[in-house]
N, C-alpha and C positions, 0 to 999 in steps of 0.2 A: 386361541385366535377367534375373532368373530368374522366368520367367512362372509356373512351377508353384508358386511361393511367394506368390502374390498372391491377394487376394479383393477383390471389389468389389461394390457394391450401389447401387440406385437410392435417391433421395430420403432424404437423411440426416434424422435426427430434428429437426423444426422447432423443437422446444421445448428443445433441448439446445444448450449452447455448442459451438463447433467442437472443442474438446479432448475433451469428453465423447463427442461424436458420433464422432470419430476413434477413440477408445479402444473404441467399441462394435464396431469391425470387427476387433479383435485377438482371437486365440484365448484361450480361458479360461485355459490354463496360463500364457500370457504376462501376463494381467491378475493372476494369483495371484503370479507372481514379482515383477511391478512393485510390488504392494502389499507384499509381504514385504521387498523391498529398499529401499523408498522412504525409510525412516528412515536407513539407512546411506548411501544416495546423497546425502542433503542434507549430510552432513559429510565423506564420504570415498567418492566414487563408485568402485564396483568394477563393471567390465564382467562381464556374465554371459553365458554361451554354452551354455545347455542345448540339446539335440536336440529337435526338434519333430515327429519322425516319428509319423504317425498321430494328431496332436492335432486335436481338434475345435474349429473356430472357432464362437464364440458371438456373436450380435448381440443387442442389448438388446431388439429387436422380437420376439425369440423364434425367429427363423429360424436354421438351423444349416447350416453348410457344412463338409464334410469336407475337410481339407487333403490334397493329393496327397503321397504319400511322396516323400522327396528322391531324386533320380536317384543311381544307383550311381556312386561315386567323387566325387560332388559335395561341396563343403564343407558342413559341417553348418549348417543354418539357425540363426539365433540370435535369441533374444528380445531386443528392444531394452532396453538398460540404462535404469534408472529415470530419469525426467526430471521428478521432483517433481510427480507428477500429482494429488496429493490423495487417493489411494487408500491404504488400510491394511487390515491383517488384524486382526479382532477375534473371538477364539475360533473360528477357522477360516472366518470369514465375510468376503468382500470388502466393505468399506464405504467410503463416500465422504463427505467434508465438502463440503456444497453450500450454495448460496444459492438460495432458491426465491421467485419472484414469483407471487402467487396472488390469487384473488378470494374475498371473503367471509371466513369465520372461519378463523384459523390452526389451530384445533383439528382441522379437516378433514384437515390434512396428517398428523397423527398416525394417523388412521384409515387413511391410505394407506401407513403403514409408515415415516413420517419421524419421527425424534426431534427435535422442535423445541427450540431453545435460546434464541434472541432474535428479537424481532419489532419492526420499525419501519416503520409505514405498511403497505404491502402486500408487504414483503420480510421473509423469515425466514431465519435460518441453521438448518441441520439436519444430522443424521447419517442417512444412509440406506443400507441394504444395496444393493449394486449390482443384485442381482436384482430389487429392488423399484422400481428407477428406471423400468422400463416402466410399471408401474401408476400411479406418480406422474405420469409424462408424459402418460398417456392421460386423466387426469381433466380434464374441461372447465374446472374452476376453477384448473388450473395454467397460468400464463402462460408462465413460462420457468424453466429450471434451469441454474445456472451452477456448474460444478466449482470448488471453492476452489483457489487457486494460491499458491505461495510469494511473499513480499514481502521485498525487501532493504531494510536501512537506508539510507537515503539520506545574561575578561569585563569586565573593568574598562573598557576603552575602548568596548566595544560597547554597554553600558548607557548610557553618555554619548552615543554616536553616535545613538541613537534617542530621546534626551532623556527616558529614564525616570527618571534621577536628579532632573531638575527636578520630575516628579511626586512623587517620594519626599518632596521637601522642601516640599510644599504644606502649608498649615495648614487643617484637620488633614491629616496625611500620608496619601497614597494609595500603599499598598504591598501591596494585594491582600487586606487583611483582610476576612473574611467570604465569600470566594470560594474555589472549588475548582479546581485544575488537575489534569486527568487526563493522565498521561504514559503513552502506549501505546507500547512500545518493546521491544527485545530485550536480552539479556545480563543482565537483572535490574537491581537497584539496591543500591548500598551503603548500606544504612539506618543503618550505624554512622558514616558520614561526618559530621562536625561540621555541615556546612551544612544537614542535614536534622533537626537537633536544637536545641531550646532548653533552656537549663539555668539560667535566672534563679531564684535563690532556692530551690534544692532539687535533687532528683534530675533527671537528664536526661529530657526528654520529646520524643517523636518529632513531627515535623510531618507524618508520613504517616498519614493517617486510615485508609486501607485499602491492602493490598498483595495483589494476586492473582497467583499464579504459575501460569499456565496449563500450564506444562510438567510440574509436579509430578504424579506418577502417583496419588497418593492422599493422605489426610490424614497429616501429619507433626507430631510435637510438638503444639503448642497449635492448629495450624491446622485448618480445617474445609473440606469441599468446598462451595462456593457452591451451594445447593439449587437455585436456578433454572437453573443452567448445567450442573451435574452432573459437572464435571472440574476438575482442578487443586486448589490449596490456597489459601485466603485467610487473611490475618492482620489483626486489628484493630490500632488504635493501643495498646490495652491490652497485646496480645500483644508488640508491638515494644518498648513500655516495659519490660516485664518482662525481655526479652532485654537491653536496654541496661543494666539494673541487675544483670544476672547476672554472676557471676564467670567463667561459661563461655560466651563469645559463640556465638550460633547454637544454643544448647541449647533455647531456647524457639521461635525463628523459624528454621527450617532453610531459609534462603534466602540464597544467596551469589551475588554477581555473577560472571558468566562472565569469567575473566581469560585463557582459553586461545583463544577464538575470534578471528576476523580483525578484529572490530570493537572488542573490548577495552573493555567497560564503556560501550557506547553509551547505554544507558538512564540511568545515573548522570549522564553528561555532559549529557544533554537536560534532566533534572530540575533540575540545578544551574543551567543557563542560565535556565530559566523561573522557578524558585522558590527557589533556593538563597539562604540568608541570609548567606553569607560569613563565618560564625563561625570557620572554621578559620584565617583570617588577618585577623581583626578587621575584616571587611567590605571588604577589598580587592577581592574578586571576588564581589560581591553580585549575585544574579540580578535579574530584571526585577520579579517580584512576590514579595518575600521574606517576606511575611506570609500568602500564600495557603496553604491546606491542600493536601495532595498526595494523589492516589489514583494508585497505580502499578499498571499491568498489564504483566507479563512475558509477551509473547506469542510468545516463541521457541517454535517447534514442537518437540515431543518429539524428543530425539535429534539436534537440529540445532545448529549454531553460526551465529548471525548471520542466521537466516531467520525471518520471521514467517509468517503465514498469513491469507488474506483473510477466511475465515469466522470465525475466532477474532478477527480485528481488529474485525469487527461486534459480536461478543460483548463485547469489551473496551469499546467505545463505550457499549453498553447498560449494562454494569456500572458504569462511571464515572459516568453520569448518574444511575443508580439510587442509588448510595452517596452522591452529592452531595445527595439530598433536594430540599428547597426552595431550597437555596443556588445562586446562579448559578455555572455551571461551564463551562469550556472544555476540550475534549480536544485534545491535541497528538499528531499522527500523523507520524512521520518514516520511514514505510515506503512502498514503492511497487513497481510492476511495469509492464513495457512492454506487456503484452497487454491486450486489451479494445478496445471500440469508440472510446475516447478522445473521446466526445461527451457524457459525463455519464449515459449509459444503462446502464452495467454495474450489476449488482445491488448491489455494495458501495457505489457512489456513490448509487443510489437509496435505500439504507439510510441513508446520512449525511444526505441531503436530508430524509427523514422525521424523523430523530432530532433535527434542529435546528429543527424547525417551531415548537416552543413557545419563548416568550421565555426569556431566561436560559440559553440553551444555544448553544454555538458549537463548531465543529470547525475546527481549523487543520491544514492538510496541506502537507508539503514539496512543492514542484514537482518535485523529482527532480534527479539529477545526470547526466543522459543526453545533454546537448546535444552533446558532443564524442565520444560513443562510437560514432557511426556505425550505430546500430541502428534508424533510421527512414529510409525511402525513399519517394519519390513517383515515379509513373510514369503516363503516359497511353498507353492502347492505342489506336491509330488505327482509324477505321472499317474494317471488313473487313480488319484487319491484325493484327500481333502485336508484342509487346514483351517484353523480358527484364529480370529482376532477377538480379544476380550476387551471391551470398553467399560471403563469404571465411571459410573455417573454418581456424583456425590449427593447426599441428601439436600445440600444447600443449592443445587442447581435450579436456576429460575428460567434459563433459556432452554429451548430445544437444542439438538445437536445436528450440525451439518458435517457430513463425512464424505470424502472422496478417496477411492481406491483405484490407483492407476497400475496398469500391467501391459505387457507387450502386445502389440497388435495381432500377432499370429496365434496368440493363446485364446482360450475360451473358458470362462469361469462362471459358474452358477452361484448365486448368493442366497443364503437363508438367514433371516434375522430372528434371534431367540432372545426373549426377554428374561429378565433376572429370575423369574419363577419358572422358567421353562416354556413360556408362551411362545408359540411359533407362528410367524407369518408364512404365507405361501412362498415357495422358492422362486427366484426370479432368474430364468435363463438369460444368457447373453443375447443382446439385441431386443430385450423386451422391457416393459416397465410394469410397476405395480403400485397401487395406492390403497392402503389399509386405513380407513378412518379411525378405527379403534381396535386395537388388539388387547385391550384390558389394561395395559400398563403404559400405553403411549400410542401415538399415531405414526404411521410409517408411510413414506413415499420413496419409491426406488426407481431409478432409471439406469439401466445397464446398456451402455453405448458401446458398440463395436466400431472400431476405426474412427475415433473422434476427429472432427473436421480440422482441428488445429494441428495435429501431429501424427495422425494415423495409429496412435496407440488406443487402448481400450480404457474406459473409465466406468466405474459404478459410483453413481451419486445417491447419497441417502439423506433424507430429512427425518430425523426422529424428533418428535414433538409431543407436548403435553396432551394427555388423553386419559381415558379410564374413569373410574368413579370419583377419583380425587382431583380430576382435572390437572394432572401434572405428569411429567415424565418420571416413571419409577426409578428410584435410586438402586444401585447395586451393579452387578456385573451383566452387561449385555453381551451376547456372543454373535459374532458375524461369521457364519460358516461358508467357506469358499470350497467349491468342489469343481475339479476339472471335468469338462464334459467330453463325450466320446469323439467329437470331431475336431478336437484340438490337435494341432500339429505334434507329432511325436518328438520332434526336435526341440520343442519349446520347453523351457524350464526356467523362465525369467523370474525376477523378484517383483513382488507386489509391494507397492508403496501406499500407505494409507495415512491420510492427514485429517485431523479434527479441526474444525473451525476455531480460530484463535480467540473468539469472543466468549468462550465458555470455559468452565473449570474441569470438564471431563478430561480423562487421560486414558491412555492405553495401559493395560495391565503389564505389558512386556514391550515398552518402547525401544526403539532403535537409539542408542546412545551415542552422541558425539558425531553424527553424520546426517546430512540431507535435512537440516532443520531451517534452512533459509526460507524467509516468507516471500510472498509475491508482493511487489515486483522486483525483489532483490536478485532474481535469476536472469534478468534482462541482459542480453548480450551487450547493449550499447551503454548501460548504466555503470557507474563506479560504485561497487558494493562494499560497504564498510562495516567492520565488526568493532567490538568494544573492548579496549584493554585498559589496564591501569595507566596512570600518567607516565610511568616508565614501563616499556614492554617487559623488562625483567620481572615486573610484578605479575605477569601473566595476562592472558585473555580471560574476561569475565566468564564465569560458569554459565550465565544466562545468554551470552552472545551466540547467535545462531551459527551453525557450522555448515560447511560445504561437504562434498561438492553439490552441484546441481543433480537433479534426477538423471540427466543425460551425461553425467560425468565431468562437466566442465569445472574449471577451477575457480570457485567463488567461496568466500569473499575475495576481493582484490587486495584490500589493505585493511589495517585496523588504525584506530585513533583513540585518544583518551576519552573515556565515557564514564568514569567513576569519580564521584565527589567533585563534579564540575560546577564551579560558581559562576553564575551569570544572571542577567537581569531578572528581577521578580516582578510579575504583573501586579498591579494594585489599582484599586478604584480611587483612592485618595493619596495625597503626597505622604511619603514616609521619611523617617530620618534616613540620612545618607547611608548609614551602615545597614539599613534594613532594605535597601533598594536591590539587594541580590539574594539569591538562594542557591543551594547545592542540589544537583540532580544526578541521575546516572542512567545509562542505557545506550543502545546503539544509535538512538536519536541524537544524542549529544555528540557521539563519535562522527556521524554523518555531517553534522553541522560544522565541525572542525574541518573536515575534508572540502566541503563547499567553500569555506573561506580560503583554503589553500588554493583551490582551483582558481578563485578570483585573483590571487596574488600571481599565479602563473599566467593567467590571461593578461594581467597588466604587463608582463614581460614581453609577451608576443602578440598582444592585441587579438584581433579576430582570426589570425592565421592558424591557431592551434585547434585541432579537432579532437573530438571526444576520445576516440580510440588512442591517438597519440598521447593525450593527456593521461589516460589510464595506464599506458605502457610506461610513461615517465614516472609516475607515482610508484608503480610497482618496482621499477628498476632501481630507484633511489631510496626505497623504503629501508628502515633500520630493522634488521633481522635479529631475533633472539639468538645469542650464541654466535657461532661461526658458519652455521648452515645457510645455504642459499636456496633450499627447497621450498616449494609452496606448502602451506600447512592449512589443514581444514578449518582451523580455528582462527589463526592469525593472517591467513592469505600470504602475501609476500612480505608482510612485516608492517611496522608502524610508520605511517606517513612522516616524511622528513622534508619540511618545506624548504629549508635552506639548500639541501642537497639537490632537490628537484629544480629549484630556480637556477642554481649554478650550472647543472647539466643542460638545462634549457638554454641559457645564454651561450654556453660553449657550442652547442649545436647550431644555434642561430649565427654566431660569429663565423664558425667554420663554413657555413653555407653561403655566407656573403663575402667569403674570401679573406677574412681577418685571421683565421687560425688562432694560434696561441699569442701571436706577437702583437696584433693590433687591437684597436679599441674603436668601436662605432659609437659616436655620441648619441645616436638614436637608440641605442640599446643600454640597458642598466649594467654596463660592464664593470661598474664598481663592485659587482659581486665577486670579482676575482680575489680580493683579500680575504674572502671566506675561507680559503684554503683549497688544496687540490684534492684532498682525500675526504669523502663525505663522512667517513667515520671519525675524522679529526674534529668535526663540528658537533659531535654529540654532547 
């Protein structure tokens, strides 16, 4: 280890998440370069290696520590390459996208230097200058500040598999009319695809009520910046209709799906599963709710391919529900991340919980595709003893690594980072932080937080980034040594959970298999969390589909839905032959889109009176279970969603509540669901 390149300090900021607290220990020049390079890093990481001789280290608390000059003949210290930190430069200022939990009026946040964008309950998304974070943190009404982080994207037979086609044939038909499905995704949407257009008796009309492209830098063509949020460009249905009628596509609506990224039209695919009308092939690949209106938000972060952003994700939820007005609305989220407490207390999850508190609102979240990636580990540190986690960094790794280790609040653990060749960083006691600019094989920043402000548990956050003579993070086995310190409660012996950021290929040498691999925000209490199964549950749950329970032991996922070989609309830049207008994909993203469509069908049955928790309970209680068991399963949840059974149960409850019981029929309700049968298993 190069001791002259390290800084350490006591008591990390108790109101900051571990990444923000760890970044507080880095030199100002390092922070500036991270912010400047962050955009490029998301799409094409370039390792940077500036010299730091004489650089001044800045802590957000205001204390300053001068770095020692590098030793003569030593390798130049290197700034860690960007690790998607959520920092950026705006007119020479380092700013951060954050989520803030607060008391009282959100207007107070603006007085403290934060530009508030969206508010749900006691959580707000905001942009704040990094130099103003200290003031925001010190305010007594600020509960916690979470740095935004990147999020990865996680039909014909499948619609039949969940029995949505049966609901479509009801009399009157239940196809999502009068409801809104919000698709929050990446890579944009191909609004010229026939499945998002109706053309009966006249000019083509779009089924997309609103399209918000968060990536766009300013107003283009007919678009306008959404006033409440102040960034990106939105287009109305009227704008899109004008573009559809134009002889020059995209002349009015300058929004094209990204066909160059690794995900290749992810947003188009999800929108088609949830709400496509199958028009391109005469209904062969009809989505789950083909008459629902669509509000689409392209949450791809500026300059990136295939990455979303957590704070903008919250803005997207607020936007979708705002544009839906009084109509019932479900938002579908197929994005996730491995970091966070995994117990529903992350600020993005609290935001979701508050957003669905009103009836007629629901959020469906993909469970994640992390089960077999080896990025979650569990370990018990014995009393007065030690234990180690081994991290395998492959030679191909281009990003640094972000890691969080969560453990009980009454425990106290000390961490030592050991490089592949035995290089050791200084030990980090609980309640302190450390920044090592260069330990020869990589750069390390650690923040060990006691009693995290979100849940009272402890968390150790690590940033391992490129460094050393080669300007990269050394491949091989890194060791994270955990030792219980003297003042730990003798009654404590809880499990430590460790997660690696999902944007990398690193993995634990000994991962925990088949449990606690749900991504954030899939552990939200208010969200409907969906895993991925074959078109028939008898085919099993996908090996990749993330498993429950949550870290605090709650039963998630809630249900599963088809997510393998799902054929849905293909995004394209030019017209294709009709048989080429679709493609097959797989993952929990596809599964979540199915359930979002089912939610729209059920909202059509009951209008705005159905709330999110009741909707989740309805889907769970009517799900198709494998075999005869009725128990919750860490992989399958309560079973595969069954649209017809859920609709029938909902109608029965509604009729009973209005005094009709089994004998009557209310013309205002879709009582023609009765011929579907009295036993949900008879409808399989």
